[in-house]
N, C-alpha and C positions, 0 to 999 in steps of 0.2 A: 433605524434598521428594522428588518422583519423580526418579529418575536417568535419564540419557540412555541409550538403547539403542545409541548409536553413540559411545561414549567414545573409541574409537581414532581417530576422525576429527575430533572436536571436543573435544579434551582440555582440561580446565580447568587441569591442573597437569602438569609433567613427572613422570615416574615416580620420579625421585630427589629430587623436591621442591626442585630448585634454583630460585632466584628467576627469573622469566621475564616477558616482556612481557604475556602473556595469562593469567597466574595470576589467580585470582579467588576470593573467598569468596562463596558463593551468598547471595542476599539474600531474606529472606522478605517477600513482598508482601501487601498487604491483600486483593488480588483472588484470591489462591491458592485460597481456599475455593470459588470459582466455577469454577476452572480445573483444578487438579491432579486427576488420575484421571478426568477427564471429557473433556479436550481434549489435543491433542498436547503433549508435554513442552516446557515453556518455562522456561529457566534463564538468568538474567543475573547477571553479577558485575562488580565494579569493576575496570576496566583502566586507571585513571588513573595517571599517573606520580607517584612519591613526591615529586618536586621538578622544577620547571621553571626554566631559566635563560635569560634573553634575552641574546644575544651580538650586539653591534653591529660592523659592518665598515666601514672607511673606503674600501677599494678592492676591486676584483674579485680582485686578486692576494692580498689578505688572506684572502678566502673560500677560494681554492684552497689556500693554505698551511695554513689551519685544517683543511681536509679531509684534507690529507696528514698532518698531525700526529695526527689521529684514527685514520687508517687505515681502509681499506675494511671490514675485518673488524668494525669497531665502529660502522658506519653502517647504519641502515635507514631509508629514506625511503619512505613509502607511495606506490606507483605508479611509483617510479623505481628502487628497489632500493638499491644500495650506492654511489650517486653523489650528490654535491652539485652542483646546477646553479643557474642564475639563477632557476629556478622553485621552488627549495626554500625553504619557510618554516617547516618544523619537521622534526625527525628524532628517532629513538630511539637512544640510545647503548647499545652492547653488541651490536649486530648483530641479525640476524633470528633468532628462536627456531628451534631445530633441528626442532621438531615443528609449525611453523606451516604451515597449508595455506591457500592462497588461496581465497577464496569461489568464484571462477570455476572452480576445479578440483574443485568438489563440486556435487552435484545431488540434490535430493529427488525420489525416485521412489516408486511404489507398485505392488505386484504385483496389487492388487485393481482391478477395473474399476468405479471410482466414477462415478456419474452424478448430477449435481445434480437435485434433485426439482422445483426451481422454474425457470421459463423465464428465459433470459438475453437481454436486449435491448441493442442498441448504437445509439442515435440518432446519425446521422452526416450531415454536410453538407460537401460540397466536399473530401472526403478519400478519394476512390476510388483515388487513386494511392498513398496511404499509410495503408491500413486497419490501423493498428498493433494495436488491440485484437482485431479479428477474427483476424488472423494469430496473435496470442498464444493466444487461446482454441482455435483450430484445432490448434496444436501440442500443446496440453494435452488434446485430444480432447473439448472441451466444445461440444456443439451449441448454437447461438445464432442469433439473427436480427439482421441489420443493418437498421435502420429508416431509409428514405431518402425524399426528396421526388420527386414524379413527374418533374420536369424533369431530375433526375440519375439516374434509374433505369437508363438504358442504360449509362451510364459505370460504375456500381457492378456491374451485371449482367456486364459484360465483365471486370471485375476479380475478382469474387467468385462469380459464378454466380447465376442467378435463384433457385435453391432456397434460398439463404442470405439472401434479402431479404424485407422487408415494405415496402409502399408506403403512405405517408401520403395522406390525402385531398386535400391541397393543398400548395403550396410555402410552408410556414410561415416560412421565412427571409425571405420578402418582407415580413413584418410587422415584422422587426427585433426580435423578442421572444425570440431565442435558441432554446434547445431546449425551452422550457416547454410550448408546445402539443403538441409531439411526445411529451414525457414523459407528459402527461395522456392522449394517445391510446393510448400503450403501456399505461398503467394500466388503461384500459377494455378493451383487447384481452386483457389477462391475466385480468381479471374474467370476461369473456365466455367464456373458455376454462375457467373453473372453478378457477383457481389461488388459493391463499390468500396467496401472496406472489409477487413477481417481482424479478429483478435488473435494474437499469438501470446501464449502465457507459459512461463517456465513451469516445470513439473514439480516444484518443491515449495508450493504456497499452501500453508496450512488452512487459511481462511481469509475472509475479507471483513473490513471494519469501516464504520463511518465515524468521522471526527466531528464533534460538535460540543460546545461548551467545555472545552479542555478535557474531554474524555474520548478514549478510543473504545467504541462499543461494537461488538460483532453484529453482522448483518446476515439474516437468513433469507433474504429476498433478492431476486435478480434486478430489483429496481435500480440499484446503483450502476449496473451495466447499461441499462436503458437510459438513465440520466446522463451518463458519460457520452453515450452515442448521440443523444439529442443535442447536448452542448457542442460536441464536435461538429455535427452537421449544420449548426447555426452559421458556421463560418465557411467560406469557400477556400480558405488557404491553410488549413491545418493538415500537416503531413502526418504527424504522429501525436496521439494523446494516450493517456494511460494512468494507472494508479501508482502512487508512490509506495515506498516501504513503510510499514508500521513503525519500525524503530527510528525512522527519521522524523517522526512527528515531534514538534516542539510544543509539548502540552502546556507549558507554563508561559508561553510567549503570546501576548495579546496581538502582536503584529503578524503572526503566522497566517499566511493567506490561504484561501481555498485552492489556489493553484499557482504554479510558477509558469511563466510564459518564456518560451525560447530557451530551453535547457535540454538536458538529456532525458529521454523517456526510456525506462528499462523494465524488462521482465514481465510486465503486464501491459501489453501495447495494443492499441487500436491503430491499424495501418491503413493509410490511404492507398488503395490499389492503383490509382491513376499516376502515381509517382514514377519518374523515369529511373529511379535508383533501385539498387538491390543490395542485399546483405553481401559482404565481401570480407576477405582476409581470414584471419584465424582467431584474433582476440578483439575485445572491445567493440563487437559488432553493433551494439546498441548505440554507443557514443558515436561511432563512425558514421552510421547511416543518418543519425539526427544532425550531425554536422554537415553532411552532404546536403540535406534538405534545407537547413538554415542558410547555408551559403547560396542556395538557389532561390532564396527569398521567401521560403515557406515559414510557417510558424509551427512550434510544438507546444503542447500543453501537458504539464505534469500535475495531476490532480492530487492535492493534499487532503481534500475533504473525504475522499474514498481511498483506502489503502489496503495493501495485502500484507499478511504476516508470512513473509518469506524466510525460509531457512537460510542461514548465512552461507556464503561461499566456503567450500571445503569442509562443511560440517555434516555432509550427508553423502553416503556412498552412491555410486552411479553418476550419471550425467557426465560432466567434464572433469570431475574431481581427480580421477586417476589418469587422465589423458592430457587434455589441453592445459589444465591448471598445474600439472605436475612438471614445472619447469626447473625447479631446484635452484632458482636464482632470486628468490623472494620477489617474484613478479616483475623483475626488471625488464624482460623482453616484452611483457604485457604493455608496460608504459612506453617503451621505446617504439613499439609498433604503431601506436597512435600518433606519436610525434612525427614519425616518418610519413604518415598519411596526412597530417594536418599541422605542419611545423609553424604555421602562422598563428595558431591559437592554443596549441598544446605544449606542455613541458613535463619533465620528469621531476618528481619530488619524493622525498623520503619521509614517511609518516607511519606511526603505529607499528613500527618494527618491520616495515617492508616498503617496496617501491610502489608508487602510484603515478598515474598521469593526472595532470591538472589542466583544466580547460578554462580559458577566458571567454565567457559567453557575452561579455558586455558589448561586443561589436555587433550583436544581433538585436540590440534594443530597438533598432529602427524597423524591425519586422513587425508590422501591426496586423492585428486580426481584422479581416474584412467580412462584415456581416453579409450573409447570403440574402439576395433580394427575396422579399416575401417571407423571411424567417419570422416565425411567431413563437411566443413563449408557450410552454405546455399548459394544458388546462389545469393541471395540478402540479405546481412546482415541488411539492413534497413527494410526488410519485406514490401516494398512498402510504408512505412509511409512518409508522408510529412506534413508540417505545412500549414494551411490556416488561413487567417484572418477572424475572426467572430465578428468584432466590432459591438456592439449593442446587443450582446447576453445577456440575462437577468440572467441566472444562469450557474454555472460552468458545470453542466451536462445536460443542456437544449440545445441540439444541433441538434434535428431532423430537417432535411431539409437543414442544413448549408452545408453538404457535397456536395450536388448537386448544391446549389446556388453559392458556392464559387469555382467551377471548374475553374482552370486556374489562380486563384489568386496568 
């Protein structure tokens, strides 16, 4: 497998080969033939414990006495450090590894001036006070347009500036159809401008990260967008590609692949403008349009190597929170609507205290990627990305100025 260019910052093993928390044996994945030497290095290893023991306590005093018996030097609890508190539900014995670096103390940067070739759109309703995705892309230096309704234009213009906006022909939210009409308008806008693809990204993404060596580390460069575009354009039959959610990352799973083939792509999507399909319905539009494409023989690619930190559904005001999502039936109609559209692959299930749809994507395993004639790997598969130390950074996506200050680190 390809080796990391930053082993000193993301070490897999201690130099003296002592057993350690994040020691790992690299795992060969089935998708490596599509990735290695073409895309930024992606290595995952097993970081699971060799044994887990459940310890029960009768009193709070017993918890404290247990912590004292262990000693601070032998305790490492994620996010808390060397303390056992009433919030502690797991810990590692043996203390923190001497070479462990917190993800917040690292940042992916690139010295090259990468510019995505396809336009980036953010449909947004009611979130001019919290334009998370626009702020994130601005920090990364990515030109984009926030697509807003006429009634909210002045509010967004005051928050983001008129030059960053596109105005829809009407207030589509009055139809209670979610972002679907806006997404179709964006599609046509991109086509009229002569683009082969376009990005459409939800408006509640805090920032973007790269997964490598079992860590999620924030990215300050547009390079991941350019890498995703190049990967997608290598094949002639990708309908949709895009970034997965950060919280879906399986950080301790050595088999976690750099991408999933032929599944749903959601929230951060690169759309093939040549498709005959369009967004439709009221709910589950991402899943529905991906299923339309998969049934038509196309492929979809959900990237795990690059992810977005998206605010969870119903956790943020604006958007669809008070309209489309406010069904009062624990999302039952959400699930049923997809079953009506795709009864051959979708079903309704009850999980996590509400209704969900479940889709069987196995029938699309026969949809194979078709390499475009003449496709060549990039001159630099790393896209100029390198890790720098940002120790002392206060927030995961607060990195303005660190790129220059850390040159040569």
